[in-house]
KEKE-3310 file (N, C-alpha, C; in steps of 0.2 Angstrom, whole numbers, plus 5000, padded with zeros to 4 digits):
npx = (5004:5011:5015:5007:4994:4977:4969:4970:4969:4965:4964:4958:4955:4942:4944:4958:4965:4964:4957:4963:4976:4973:4968:4979:4987:4979:4981:4994:4994:4986:4972:4956:4944:4935:4922:4923:4914:4900:4890:4892:4885:4873:4863:4862:4867:4879:4889:4889:4893:4906:4910:4918:4919:4926:4939:4942:4944:4950:4949:4941:4927:4918:4902:4897:4884:4873:4861:4845:4843:4837:4834:4836:4849:4860:4873:4873:4868:4878:4890:4887:4885:4898:4905:4901:4906:4920:4923:4921:4931:4943:4941:4943:4956:4961:4967:4960:4956:4951:4944:4941:4933:4924:4924:4915:4911:4923:4928:4918:4920:4933:4934:4930:4919:4902:4889:4874:4857:4849:4833:4821:4818:4806:4802:4814:4820:4811:4814:4828:4827:4823:4835:4849:4861:4875:4874:4869:4880:4889:4883:4884:4897:4901:4897:4903:4911:4923:4916:4905:4905:4902:4900:4895:4887:4873:4859:4850:4858:4866:4857:4852:4864:4866:4855:4859:4870:4865:4857:4867:4873:4866:4865:4877:4889:4895:4909:4913:4913:4919:4927:4940:4955:4967:4972:4981:4983:4984:4986:4981:4989:4987:4991:4982:4979:4982:4972:4960:4961:4960:4947:4939:4942:4938:4924:4920:4922:4913:4901:4901:4900:4888:4881:4870:4860:4860:4855:4842:4836:4835:4825:4815:4812:4805:4810:4809:4812:4817:4822:4834:4841:4844:4856:4866:4879:4883:4871:4862:4864:4862:4849:4843:4845:4838:4825:4823:4827:4840:4850:4860:4874:4875:4873:4884:4894:4891:4891:4904:4911:4905:4910:4924:4924:4919:4930:4939:4933:4934:4948:4950:4943:4951:4963:4958:4956:4970:4973:4967:4975:4976:4987:4992:4999:5005:5006:5011:5002:5006)
npy = (4994:5006:5009:5018:5013:5010:4999:4982:4968:4952:4940:4926:4910:4899:4888:4890:4894:4907:4913:4908:4913:4927:4929:4926:4936:4947:4945:4948:4961:4968:4968:4968:4958:4960:4952:4947:4939:4933:4925:4922:4932:4927:4921:4905:4898:4890:4879:4876:4888:4889:4896:4894:4899:4896:4897:4910:4913:4924:4935:4949:4949:4955:4958:4945:4934:4943:4945:4937:4920:4917:4930:4942:4948:4962:4969:4983:4985:4978:4986:4998:4992:4988:5000:5006:4997:4997:5010:5011:5002:5008:5021:5016:5013:5001:4989:4987:4972:4965:4950:4938:4929:4934:4942:4953:4958:4962:4972:4981:4985:4991:4999:5013:5019:5024:5013:5013:5011:5001:5001:4987:4981:4976:4974:4974:4963:4952:4952:4948:4935:4927:4925:4915:4909:4911:4922:4932:4933:4938:4951:4957:4958:4967:4978:4979:4986:4991:4991:4984:4970:4952:4936:4921:4911:4908:4911:4920:4929:4934:4940:4950:4957:4962:4970:4980:4985:4990:5000:5009:5014:5026:5032:5038:5033:5040:5046:5039:5045:5039:5026:5014:5021:5016:5002:4987:4973:4956:4940:4923:4910:4894:4879:4873:4859:4857:4865:4860:4847:4851:4857:4845:4837:4846:4847:4833:4834:4843:4837:4826:4833:4838:4845:4842:4840:4853:4860:4854:4858:4871:4871:4865:4875:4884:4891:4892:4880:4887:4898:4894:4888:4899:4904:4896:4883:4874:4875:4875:4862:4853:4855:4852:4838:4835:4838:4828:4829:4825:4811:4805:4802:4808:4821:4824:4823:4832:4844:4845:4846:4859:4867:4867:4873:4886:4890:4892:4902:4912:4914:4919:4931:4938:4939:4947:4959:4962:4965:4977:4985:4984:4979:4964:4955:4939:4925:4910:4898:4893)
npz = (5000:5002:4990:4984:4981:4983:4985:4985:4974:4974:4962:4952:4943:4947:4961:4962:4973:4978:4989:5000:4999:4999:5012:5020:5016:5021:5035:5036:5032:5040:5036:5028:5020:5005:4996:4979:4972:4963:4968:4981:4989:4992:5005:5013:5002:5002:5001:4988:4982:4988:5000:5011:5025:5037:5034:5034:5047:5060:5052:5046:5035:5020:5011:5009:5011:5011:5005:5003:4996:4980:4978:4965:4964:4958:4948:4949:4962:4969:4966:4974:4986:4988:4988:5000:5009:5007:5009:5023:5028:5024:5031:5044:5044:5040:5029:5013:5004:4990:4984:4972:4959:4949:4935:4931:4943:4949:4940:4941:4954:4953:4942:4943:4939:4941:4939:4930:4936:4928:4920:4917:4900:4892:4879:4872:4878:4874:4861:4861:4867:4857:4849:4845:4857:4853:4844:4853:4862:4852:4849:4861:4864:4854:4860:4872:4886:4899:4911:4910:4907:4907:4914:4904:4909:4910:4900:4904:4912:4902:4893:4901:4903:4890:4889:4898:4892:4880:4885:4890:4879:4876:4888:4896:4908:4924:4934:4949:4966:4977:4975:4973:4966:4961:4959:4965:4956:4959:4953:4954:4948:4940:4931:4917:4918:4931:4937:4932:4939:4952:4952:4950:4961:4971:4968:4971:4984:4988:4985:4994:5006:5006:4995:4987:4996:5001:4990:4989:5001:4999:4988:4995:5004:4997:4986:4969:4955:4944:4949:4955:4944:4938:4944:4939:4936:4950:4956:4946:4939:4949:4953:4941:4942:4954:4950:4941:4928:4925:4927:4941:4939:4926:4929:4938:4929:4918:4926:4931:4918:4915:4925:4922:4910:4914:4922:4912:4904:4914:4915:4902:4902:4912:4904:4895:4902:4904:4891:4890:4897:4910:4923:4929:4941:4941:4951:4957:4967:4984)
capx = (5000:5015:5016:5001:4988:4971:4966:4973:4964:4967:4959:4960:4949:4939:4949:4965:4968:4965:4954:4968:4981:4970:4967:4986:4989:4975:4984:5000:4994:4980:4967:4949:4942:4929:4921:4921:4910:4893:4885:4893:4881:4867:4862:4860:4870:4886:4893:4889:4897:4912:4911:4923:4920:4931:4946:4944:4947:4948:4950:4934:4925:4912:4899:4895:4878:4870:4854:4842:4843:4831:4834:4840:4854:4863:4879:4872:4868:4885:4894:4885:4887:4906:4908:4900:4911:4926:4924:4921:4937:4948:4941:4945:4963:4963:4969:4955:4958:4946:4946:4936:4934:4919:4926:4910:4911:4930:4928:4913:4923:4939:4934:4930:4913:4895:4885:4867:4852:4845:4826:4820:4816:4802:4802:4821:4821:4807:4818:4834:4825:4822:4841:4854:4866:4881:4872:4869:4887:4892:4880:4886:4904:4902:4895:4906:4915:4926:4912:4898:4906:4898:4900:4890:4885:4866:4856:4847:4863:4868:4852:4852:4870:4865:4850:4863:4875:4861:4855:4872:4874:4863:4865:4884:4891:4899:4914:4911:4917:4923:4929:4947:4957:4974:4972:4986:4980:4988:4983:4984:4990:4989:4991:4975:4979:4981:4966:4954:4961:4958:4940:4936:4943:4933:4917:4918:4922:4906:4895:4902:4899:4880:4879:4863:4856:4859:4850:4836:4834:4833:4819:4810:4811:4800:4813:4807:4818:4820:4827:4841:4844:4847:4862:4871:4884:4881:4864:4858:4864:4859:4842:4841:4845:4833:4819:4822:4829:4846:4852:4865:4880:4875:4873:4891:4899:4890:4893:4911:4913:4903:4915:4930:4923:4918:4936:4942:4931:4937:4955:4949:4941:4957:4968:4955:4958:4977:4973:4964:4980:4977:4993:4990:5005:5003:5010:5009:5000:5011)
capy = (5000:5011:5011:5023:5009:5011:4993:4976:4964:4945:4937:4920:4906:4895:4882:4892:4895:4914:4914:4906:4918:4934:4928:4926:4943:4951:4944:4951:4969:4971:4969:4965:4955:4961:4947:4949:4933:4935:4921:4922:4937:4924:4917:4899:4895:4890:4874:4877:4894:4888:4901:4892:4904:4894:4898:4917:4914:4930:4940:4951:4949:4959:4956:4938:4933:4950:4945:4930:4916:4919:4937:4944:4954:4964:4972:4990:4984:4976:4992:5002:4989:4988:5006:5007:4993:4999:5017:5009:4999:5014:5026:5013:5013:4995:4988:4983:4967:4962:4944:4935:4927:4936:4948:4958:4962:4965:4978:4986:4988:4994:5003:5020:5022:5022:5009:5015:5007:5000:4998:4982:4983:4970:4973:4971:4956:4948:4951:4944:4928:4923:4924:4910:4912:4914:4929:4936:4935:4943:4957:4960:4959:4973:4984:4978:4991:4988:4991:4980:4963:4947:4929:4919:4905:4907:4915:4926:4934:4937:4945:4956:4961:4965:4976:4986:4988:4994:5006:5013:5018:5032:5035:5038:5033:5045:5044:5040:5049:5035:5020:5014:5023:5013:4995:4982:4966:4950:4934:4916:4906:4887:4876:4871:4853:4857:4868:4855:4842:4854:4857:4839:4835:4850:4845:4827:4835:4847:4832:4823:4838:4839:4850:4840:4842:4860:4863:4851:4862:4878:4870:4864:4882:4888:4893:4888:4878:4892:4903:4891:4887:4906:4905:4892:4879:4869:4875:4873:4855:4849:4856:4847:4831:4834:4838:4822:4830:4822:4806:4808:4802:4813:4828:4825:4823:4838:4849:4845:4850:4866:4871:4867:4879:4892:4893:4894:4909:4917:4916:4923:4938:4941:4941:4953:4965:4964:4968:4984:4989:4982:4975:4959:4951:4932:4921:4903:4897:4889)
capz = (5000:5002:4983:4981:4979:4988:4985:4983:4972:4972:4957:4949:4942:4952:4963:4961:4980:4979:4995:5005:4998:5001:5019:5022:5015:5026:5041:5036:5031:5044:5031:5028:5014:5001:4991:4972:4970:4961:4971:4988:4992:4994:5011:5012:4996:5005:4999:4980:4981:4991:5004:5016:5030:5042:5031:5036:5054:5063:5047:5044:5028:5018:5004:5009:5015:5012:5003:5003:4990:4976:4976:4959:4965:4952:4948:4951:4969:4971:4966:4979:4993:4988:4989:5007:5013:5005:5013:5030:5029:5023:5036:5050:5044:5038:5022:5009:4999:4986:4982:4969:4952:4945:4932:4931:4950:4950:4936:4944:4960:4952:4936:4945:4936:4943:4934:4930:4938:4921:4921:4912:4894:4890:4871:4870:4881:4870:4854:4862:4869:4850:4846:4848:4862:4850:4842:4859:4864:4847:4850:4868:4864:4850:4864:4878:4889:4905:4917:4910:4904:4911:4912:4900:4912:4909:4895:4908:4913:4896:4891:4906:4901:4884:4891:4901:4887:4875:4889:4891:4873:4876:4895:4899:4916:4927:4938:4956:4971:4982:4973:4973:4959:4960:4962:4963:4955:4960:4950:4956:4942:4940:4924:4915:4920:4939:4938:4931:4944:4958:4951:4951:4968:4975:4967:4974:4991:4990:4985:5000:5011:5006:4990:4985:5002:5002:4985:4991:5006:4996:4985:5000:5008:4993:4980:4963:4952:4939:4953:4956:4937:4936:4947:4935:4938:4954:4958:4940:4938:4955:4952:4936:4945:4959:4947:4937:4921:4924:4932:4946:4936:4921:4933:4940:4923:4915:4930:4930:4912:4915:4929:4918:4905:4917:4924:4906:4903:4919:4912:4896:4905:4915:4899:4892:4907:4903:4885:4891:4900:4917:4925:4934:4943:4941:4955:4958:4974:4988)
cpx = (5004:5017:5011:4995:4983:4967:4970:4968:4967:4962:4962:4954:4947:4944:4956:4969:4968:4962:4960:4974:4979:4970:4974:4988:4985:4978:4990:5000:4988:4974:4961:4947:4935:4928:4920:4918:4903:4888:4886:4889:4875:4867:4859:4863:4878:4891:4894:4893:4904:4914:4917:4924:4925:4938:4948:4946:4945:4948:4943:4933:4919:4909:4898:4889:4874:4863:4852:4843:4837:4830:4838:4844:4858:4869:4879:4872:4875:4890:4893:4887:4895:4908:4907:4905:4918:4928:4925:4928:4943:4947:4943:4953:4965:4964:4963:4958:4952:4948:4940:4938:4929:4922:4922:4911:4918:4930:4924:4916:4929:4939:4933:4924:4906:4892:4877:4862:4847:4838:4825:4817:4812:4803:4809:4822:4817:4811:4824:4832:4825:4829:4845:4859:4872:4880:4872:4876:4890:4890:4883:4893:4906:4900:4899:4911:4918:4922:4906:4899:4903:4901:4894:4888:4877:4864:4853:4852:4865:4863:4852:4859:4869:4860:4854:4867:4871:4859:4861:4875:4871:4862:4872:4884:4895:4904:4912:4916:4922:4924:4937:4950:4964:4974:4978:4983:4985:4984:4986:4983:4991:4988:4984:4974:4978:4974:4960:4955:4958:4950:4937:4937:4938:4926:4915:4918:4915:4901:4895:4899:4891:4878:4872:4858:4854:4854:4843:4832:4831:4826:4813:4808:4806:4803:4810:4813:4821:4824:4834:4844:4847:4854:4868:4875:4881:4874:4859:4858:4861:4852:4839:4840:4839:4826:4818:4824:4836:4847:4858:4872:4881:4876:4880:4895:4898:4892:4901:4914:4911:4908:4922:4929:4922:4925:4940:4940:4933:4944:4955:4948:4948:4962:4965:4957:4965:4977:4971:4969:4980:4983:4991:4997:5003:5008:5007:5008:5005:5008)
cpy = (5006:5014:5016:5019:5010:5005:4987:4971:4957:4941:4930:4916:4902:4889:4884:4893:4903:4916:4913:4912:4925:4934:4929:4933:4948:4951:4948:4959:4972:4973:4966:4963:4957:4956:4950:4943:4935:4931:4920:4927:4933:4920:4910:4895:4895:4885:4875:4883:4894:4894:4900:4897:4902:4896:4906:4918:4920:4936:4943:4951:4953:4956:4949:4938:4939:4950:4938:4927:4917:4926:4938:4950:4955:4968:4980:4990:4983:4982:4996:4999:4989:4994:5008:5003:4995:5006:5015:5006:5004:5019:5023:5012:5006:4994:4984:4978:4964:4955:4940:4933:4930:4943:4954:4962:4965:4972:4983:4989:4992:4999:5011:5023:5020:5018:5011:5009:5006:4997:4992:4985:4977:4969:4971:4964:4951:4947:4947:4937:4924:4922:4918:4913:4915:4921:4934:4938:4940:4950:4961:4962:4965:4979:4984:4984:4988:4987:4987:4973:4958:4940:4926:4912:4903:4912:4921:4931:4938:4942:4951:4961:4965:4971:4982:4989:4992:5001:5011:5017:5025:5035:5034:5037:5039:5043:5045:5043:5045:5028:5020:5017:5020:5007:4991:4975:4961:4944:4928:4912:4899:4884:4874:4864:4853:4860:4863:4849:4845:4855:4851:4836:4839:4848:4838:4829:4839:4842:4828:4827:4840:4844:4848:4841:4849:4863:4860:4856:4869:4877:4869:4871:4886:4891:4889:4886:4883:4897:4900:4889:4894:4907:4900:4887:4874:4869:4874:4865:4851:4850:4852:4840:4830:4834:4833:4823:4827:4816:4808:4808:4807:4820:4829:4827:4830:4844:4850:4848:4857:4870:4872:4873:4885:4895:4895:4901:4914:4919:4920:4930:4941:4943:4947:4959:4967:4967:4976:4988:4988:4977:4970:4955:4944:4929:4914:4901:4892:4882)
cpz = (5000:4995:4980:4979:4985:4988:4982:4980:4970:4968:4955:4947:4948:4954:4963:4968:4981:4986:5001:5005:5001:5009:5023:5021:5020:5033:5042:5036:5035:5040:5032:5021:5011:4996:4984:4969:4969:4965:4978:4992:4995:5001:5010:5006:4998:5002:4991:4978:4984:4995:5009:5021:5035:5040:5033:5043:5057:5058:5045:5036:5026:5012:5003:5013:5016:5009:5003:4996:4987:4974:4969:4960:4959:4953:4950:4959:4972:4971:4972:4986:4994:4991:4997:5011:5013:5009:5020:5032:5029:5029:5043:5050:5042:5031:5018:5004:4996:4983:4979:4962:4947:4942:4932:4938:4951:4946:4939:4950:4959:4946:4937:4942:4940:4938:4935:4932:4932:4922:4916:4906:4891:4882:4869:4872:4876:4863:4856:4864:4862:4847:4849:4853:4859:4847:4848:4861:4859:4848:4856:4867:4859:4854:4870:4880:4896:4911:4916:4907:4909:4909:4908:4902:4911:4904:4899:4910:4907:4893:4895:4904:4895:4885:4894:4896:4882:4879:4889:4885:4873:4883:4898:4906:4918:4932:4945:4961:4976:4980:4972:4966:4957:4963:4960:4962:4955:4958:4952:4950:4943:4933:4923:4918:4928:4941:4938:4937:4950:4958:4953:4958:4972:4974:4971:4982:4993:4989:4991:5006:5011:5001:4988:4990:5002:4996:4986:4996:5003:4992:4990:5004:5004:4987:4974:4959:4947:4943:4954:4949:4935:4939:4944:4939:4944:4956:4952:4939:4943:4955:4947:4938:4950:4956:4942:4930:4920:4929:4936:4942:4930:4924:4935:4934:4919:4919:4930:4924:4912:4919:4926:4913:4908:4919:4918:4904:4908:4917:4906:4897:4908:4909:4895:4896:4905:4896:4885:4895:4907:4919:4930:4935:4945:4946:4956:4966:4977:4988)
residu = (MET:ASP:GLY:GLY:TYR:ASP:LEU:ILE:CYS:VAL:LEU:GLY:PRO:THR:ALA:SER:GLY:LYS:THR:ARG:TYR:ALA:VAL:GLN:LEU:ALA:ARG:THR:LEU:ASP:GLY:GLU:ILE:LEU:SER:GLY:ASP:SER:ARG:GLN:VAL:TYR:ARG:GLY:MET:ASP:ILE:GLY:THR:GLY:LYS:ASP:LEU:ALA:GLU:TYR:GLY:GLU:VAL:PRO:TYR:HIS:LEU:ILE:ASP:ILE:VAL:ASP:ALA:GLY:THR:LYS:TYR:ASN:ILE:PHE:GLN:TYR:GLN:HIS:ASP:PHE:GLU:ARG:ALA:TYR:ARG:ASP:ILE:VAL:GLU:ARG:GLY:ARG:THR:PRO:ILE:LEU:CYS:GLY:GLY:SER:GLY:LEU:TYR:ILE:GLU:ALA:ALA:THR:CYS:GLY:TYR:HIS:LEU:PRO:ASP:VAL:PRO:PRO:ASP:PRO:ALA:LEU:ARG:ALA:GLU:LEU:GLU:THR:LEU:PRO:THR:GLU:THR:LEU:ILE:ALA:ARG:TYR:GLU:ALA:LEU:ARG:THR:PRO:HIS:ASN:THR:THR:ASP:TYR:ASP:THR:ARG:GLN:ARG:LEU:ILE:ARG:ALA:LEU:GLU:ILE:ALA:VAL:TYR:GLU:THR:THR:HIS:PRO:VAL:THR:ARG:THR:ALA:PHE:LEU:PRO:ARG:ASN:THR:ARG:TYR:ILE:GLY:ILE:ALA:VAL:SER:ARG:GLU:GLU:ARG:ASN:ALA:ARG:ILE:ASP:ARG:ARG:LEU:ARG:THR:ARG:LEU:ASP:GLU:GLY:LEU:VAL:GLU:GLU:VAL:ARG:GLY:LEU:LEU:GLU:SER:GLY:LEU:ARG:PRO:GLU:ASP:LEU:LEU:TYR:TYR:GLY:LEU:GLU:TYR:LYS:TYR:VAL:THR:LEU:TYR:LEU:THR:GLY:ALA:LEU:ALA:TYR:ASP:GLU:MET:VAL:ASP:ARG:LEU:GLN:THR:ALA:ILE:HIS:GLN:PHE:ALA:LYS:ARG:GLN:MET:THR:TRP:PHE:ARG:GLY:MET:GLU:ARG:LYS:GLY:ILE:LYS:ILE:GLU:TRP:ILE:SER:PRO:ALA)
# end
């Protein structure tokens, strides 16, 4: 932080070990963790999102378990929640450390621009629903700017991202007063083979720890299957299994492949950040 930085960001693909590194860094620098994960904001979604709260120990963390599962929390809300938590940490003299793998959330926290609260556009959504996913991605990437990129894990998220991108072509964003201006980005790098092996081991562990039971409990609490499908990955495929759309072994195989693909997209995103001029210091986990 003596180098003029006002935020440290620890990023990396899923299963890279970034949380462990960020926690060690926080202990060294009298820091507090700000989550940059798009799904850890939801209460009751613990195993599938990999919160691993015991790993934090005495280190304070923020932006985890802040809304109920089933809520359609969005990037506009996240940016404002991040800004409040970041201001609080800085004003208490602690070191803020952003940790996560959601490129959308990381850029929203570090880009220095307010994101507009974009109203729904039913006519545009109806048009986009008729288009194949490949066309949606192409249209989105033609409009993409650093503050509104998104993961493509579900069509709903992609359509919403396009809705925001189209809105912003006629509603310019403005610079915020209190977001970090000079972030030091530290990336946790593992080889593709090691990353996939870690993903596979972690998935088996999560299944053993009760991932299916967690999703079943969410459904029994009143959440609709489509609510959980919206969150993608573990919640999507386990819900498909519990509703009879997939057999157990098929669910595991397809989920494993989907997480591998998701991690690849994360790395593609981070490389895109570098192409836009963001310097990421890549290190190997211990």
